[in-house]
C-alpha positions in Angstrom: -0.9 -48.6 25.0 0.8 -47.7 21.7 2.1 -44.4 20.6 3.0 -41.3 22.5 0.6 -38.8 24.1 1.7 -35.2 24.3 0.4 -32.5 26.7 1.8 -29.5 24.9 -0.2 -26.3 24.3 -0.8 -24.5 21.0 1.9 -22.1 20.0 1.4 -19.0 17.9 4.3 -17.4 15.9 4.0 -14.2 14.0 6.1 -13.5 10.8 6.5 -10.5 8.5 7.8 -9.9 5.1 9.8 -6.7 4.3 7.0 -4.8 2.4 5.4 -3.0 5.4 7.2 -3.7 8.6 5.6 -0.8 10.5 2.1 -2.5 10.3 3.6 -5.8 11.3 5.1 -4.3 14.4 1.8 -2.7 15.3 -0.1 -5.9 14.9 2.5 -7.8 16.9 2.3 -5.2 19.7 -1.5 -5.5 19.8 -1.1 -9.3 20.1 1.5 -9.1 22.7 4.0 -11.1 20.7 7.3 -10.4 18.9 7.9 -10.7 15.1 10.0 -13.8 14.5 13.5 -12.7 13.5 13.9 -13.5 9.8 17.0 -13.3 7.5 15.8 -12.0 4.1 17.8 -10.4 1.3 18.0 -10.1 -2.5 20.7 -11.7 -4.5 22.5 -9.7 -7.2 20.1 -10.9 -9.9 17.0 -10.1 -7.8 16.2 -13.6 -6.4 14.9 -13.5 -2.8 16.4 -15.6 0.1 14.5 -16.1 3.3 15.4 -18.1 6.5 13.7 -17.9 9.9 15.9 -17.6 12.9 13.6 -19.7 15.1 12.0 -23.1 14.8 8.4 -23.1 13.5 7.8 -26.8 14.0 4.3 -27.5 15.3 3.3 -23.8 15.5 0.3 -22.0 14.2 2.1 -19.5 12.0 0.7 -16.1 10.9 2.5 -14.4 8.0 1.8 -10.8 7.2 2.7 -9.1 3.9 0.9 -6.3 2.2 1.2 -6.1 -1.6 2.6 -2.7 -2.0 5.0 -1.4 -4.7 7.0 -3.1 -6.1 4.0 -5.4 -5.9 5.4 -8.4 -7.8 8.5 -8.6 -5.6 6.5 -8.6 -2.4 4.1 -11.2 -3.7 7.0 -13.5 -4.6 8.6 -12.9 -1.2 5.4 -13.9 0.5 5.2 -17.1 -1.5 8.8 -18.0 -0.7 8.1 -17.3 3.0 5.0 -19.6 2.9 7.1 -22.3 1.3 9.7 -21.9 4.0 7.1 -22.4 6.7 5.6 -25.4 5.0 9.1 -27.0 4.8 9.8 -26.0 8.5 6.8 -28.3 9.6 4.5 -25.5 10.7 1.2 -26.8 12.1 -0.8 -24.3 10.2 -0.1 -21.3 7.9 -2.4 -18.3 7.9 -1.5 -15.7 5.3 -2.4 -12.1 6.3 -2.8 -9.9 3.2 -4.0 -6.4 4.3 -4.1 -5.4 0.6 -4.6 -8.2 -1.9 -2.7 -7.7 -5.0 -4.3 -8.0 -8.5 -7.8 -7.9 -6.8 -9.1 -5.6 -9.6 -8.5 -8.5 -12.1 -11.3 -10.6 -10.7 -13.1 -11.4 -13.9 -12.8 -11.3 -17.7 -14.2 -8.1 -19.1 -13.2 -9.1 -22.7 -11.8 -12.1 -24.4 -8.2 -13.3 -23.9 -7.9 -11.6 -20.5 -6.5 -13.3 -17.4 -8.3 -13.7 -14.0 -5.2 -12.7 -12.0 -6.9 -12.5 -8.6 -7.6 -16.2 -9.0 -4.0 -16.9 -9.9 -2.8 -15.2 -6.8 -5.0 -17.4 -4.7 -3.9 -20.5 -6.5 -0.2 -19.6 -5.9 -0.7 -19.1 -2.2 -2.5 -22.5 -1.9 0.2 -24.2 -3.9 2.9 -22.6 -1.8 1.3 -24.1 1.4 -1.2 -21.5 2.8 -4.0 -23.0 4.8 -6.0 -19.8 5.4 -6.1 -16.2 4.1 -6.9 -13.2 6.2 -7.5 -10.0 4.2 -9.1 -6.6 4.4 -11.7 -5.1 2.1 -11.3 -7.1 -1.1 -12.2 -5.2 -4.3 -15.0 -7.7 -4.8 -16.4 -10.3 -2.4 -16.2 -13.1 -5.0 -12.4 -13.3 -4.6 -13.1 -15.2 -1.3 -14.2 -18.2 -3.5 -11.0 -18.2 -5.5 -9.0 -19.7 -2.5 -9.5 -23.4 -1.7 -9.7 -22.9 2.0 -11.0 -20.5 4.7 -10.9 -16.8 3.9 -11.5 -14.3 6.7 -12.6 -11.0 5.1 -12.2 -8.1 7.5 -13.8 -4.7 7.1 -12.4 -1.2 7.7 -15.9 0.3 7.7 -16.3 0.5 11.5 -13.0 2.3 11.8 -13.5 4.8 9.0 -17.2 5.4 9.6 -16.7 6.1 13.3 -13.9 8.5 12.6 -16.1 10.5 10.1 -19.1 10.3 12.4 -17.2 12.0 15.2 -16.0 14.8 12.9 -19.1 15.7 11.0 -22.6 16.8 12.0 -24.6 13.8 11.0 -27.6 16.0 10.2 -25.6 17.5 7.3 -23.9 14.3 6.1 -24.5 12.4 2.9 -22.8 9.2 2.0 -21.7 9.0 -1.6 -20.8 6.0 -3.7 -18.3 7.0 -6.5 -19.8 4.4 -8.8 -22.5 1.7 -9.0 -20.1 -1.0 -7.8 -19.7 0.6 -4.4 -23.4 1.1 -3.6 -23.7 -1.9 -1.3 -20.7 -0.7 0.8 -22.2 2.9 0.8 -25.5 1.4 2.1 -23.7 0.0 5.1 -22.2 3.4 5.8 -25.7 4.9 5.6 -27.0 2.3 8.1 -24.1 3.0 10.5 -24.3 6.8 10.3 -28.0 7.3 9.7 -27.2 9.3 6.6 -28.8 9.5 3.1 -27.2 8.0 0.0 -26.1 9.6 -3.2 -24.4 8.0 -6.3 -22.0 9.4 -8.8 -22.6 7.9 -12.2 -19.5 7.4 -14.3 -18.3 5.8 -17.5 -14.8 4.4 -18.2 -13.1 4.4 -21.6 -12.3 0.6 -21.9 -9.4 1.3 -24.2 -7.7 3.9 -21.9 -6.5 2.9 -18.4 -7.5 5.1 -15.5 -9.6 7.3 -17.8 -13.0 8.3 -16.2 -15.8 10.5 -17.4 -18.3 11.6 -14.7 -21.8 12.1 -16.0 -24.2 12.9 -13.2 -25.0 12.8 -9.5 -28.0 10.9 -8.3 -29.3 12.1 -4.9 -29.4 15.4 -2.9 -25.9 16.8 -2.2 -26.5 20.6 -2.3 -25.4 22.2 0.9 -24.4 18.8 2.3 -21.1 17.5 3.6 -20.4 14.5 1.4 -18.3 11.5 2.3 -17.1 9.6 -0.7 -16.5 5.9 0.2 -14.3 3.5 -1.8 -12.1 0.5 -1.2 -9.0 1.9 -2.8 -7.5 5.0 -4.4 -4.8 4.3 -7.0 -4.1 7.3 -9.3 -6.9 9.4 -7.8 -8.6 10.1 -11.1 -11.9 8.5 -10.3 -12.3 9.9 -6.8 -11.2 13.4 -7.7 -13.5 13.6 -10.7 -16.4 12.4 -8.4 -15.5 15.1 -5.9 -15.5 17.7 -8.6 -19.0 16.5 -9.7 -20.3 16.9 -6.1 -18.9 20.4 -5.8 -20.5 21.3 -9.1 -23.8 20.1 -7.7 -23.5 22.4 -4.7 -21.9 20.2 -2.0 -20.6 22.2 0.9 -17.6 20.0 1.6 -16.3 16.6 0.5 -14.4 14.1 2.6 -12.9 11.0 0.9 -12.4 7.7 2.7 -10.7 4.5 1.4 -9.3 1.4 3.0 -6.3 1.1 0.7 -4.3 4.2 -0.3 -2.4 2.8 -3.3 -1.6 6.3 -4.4 0.5 5.7 -7.5 1.5 7.8 -10.5 -0.2 11.2 -10.5 -2.0 10.6 -7.2 0.2 13.0 -5.2 -0.5 16.0 -7.4 -4.2 15.1 -7.8 -4.8 14.8 -4.0 -2.9 17.9 -3.2 -4.7 20.0 -5.8 -8.1 18.6 -5.1 -10.8 20.7 -3.3 -11.5 17.7 -1.0 -10.9 18.8 2.6 -9.6 15.5 3.9 -8.6 12.1 2.6 -8.9 9.3 5.2 -7.1 6.0 4.6 -6.0 3.0 6.8 -2.4 1.8 6.9 -3.0 -1.5 5.0 -0.4 0.1 2.7 2.5 2.4 3.6 1.7 6.0 2.6 4.3 7.5 0.2 6.4 10.1 1.9 5.5 12.9 -0.5 1.9 12.6 0.5 2.3 13.3 4.2 0.3 16.5 4.1 -2.3 18.0 6.4 -5.3 16.8 4.4 -4.3 13.1 4.6 -5.3 11.1 7.7 -4.1 7.5 8.2 -5.9 5.3 10.7 -4.4 2.1 12.0 -6.0 -1.2 11.0 -3.7 -3.1 13.3 -6.2 -3.6 16.1 -8.7 -5.1 13.7 -6.2 -7.5 12.2 -4.9 -8.5 15.7 -8.4 -9.2 17.0 -9.0 -11.5 13.9 -5.7 -13.3 14.4 -6.6 -13.9 18.0 -10.0 -15.3 17.1 -8.4 -17.6 14.5 -5.7 -18.9 16.9 -8.2 -19.5 19.7 -10.8 -21.1 17.4 -13.2 -18.3 17.9 -15.4 -16.4 15.5 -14.0 -13.7 13.2 -17.5 -12.9 12.0 -18.5 -11.9 15.6 -16.1 -9.0 15.3 -18.4 -7.4 12.7 -21.8 -8.7 13.7 -23.1 -5.1 14.3 -22.9 -4.6 10.6 
């Protein structure tokens, strides 16, 4: 006999960047593991240093980092952490990205534009990532940008079940804020047994975040409308859509979104909106100034933890969402 035969078992290790440590701790708690101690700091000129305090040799490593503000810093830190794991002889590296940065730049709208979502995927692959696990991508096609497995998780069950328990389903109408969200809104309709409405809008291609709402397609008068979207950034699109619903006689409007980016004027827009409740998940940290009664944050940690467990045990991530 030549060679050496080992009888060791698989080993999982869970790592986190500095962008959203609260979510990392929640996921680790759900998994029943600890977050690997990591030394990370910025040099005076802004360069990032990372060193793990435990050996990762031969381990299946899961690295979580959500791309929150300042987004470019946290993406760079994640790439450095992936490189450190690769050079530490990790057996496999699964990158958990609850919110995938640059996802809105998934295609060229006009000439001489980048496809930045593809660039992010290429950077992760080059750094050493074997697999990406993410939540509610802006468009499904981004899964094809990464040369390897991509596990696409959905917050729909979490958000829809919360709304379904609060609202009389007989009065509920699911509303897509634009044509691009209709497919997702359809899934909501199937889960809640509610009718669908659509807010037709048009953007000014030369002015960022500028939206003009034109009309509402569907019956919303006297109904409780739930607006469903993947992310809310400045709040302009969703607040304009809510105003259109109220103008067409909606009794109440609830807004749900997986990712609460909430940048720029979002704080004032959400506070001053007639919307009764904004429901997000904690894929991103909620800014402190937005911790008001009308904002509800649900934890996505159990969903992520279940997916991590399926990946580590060579199970099926798809089975977690089969009922959809």
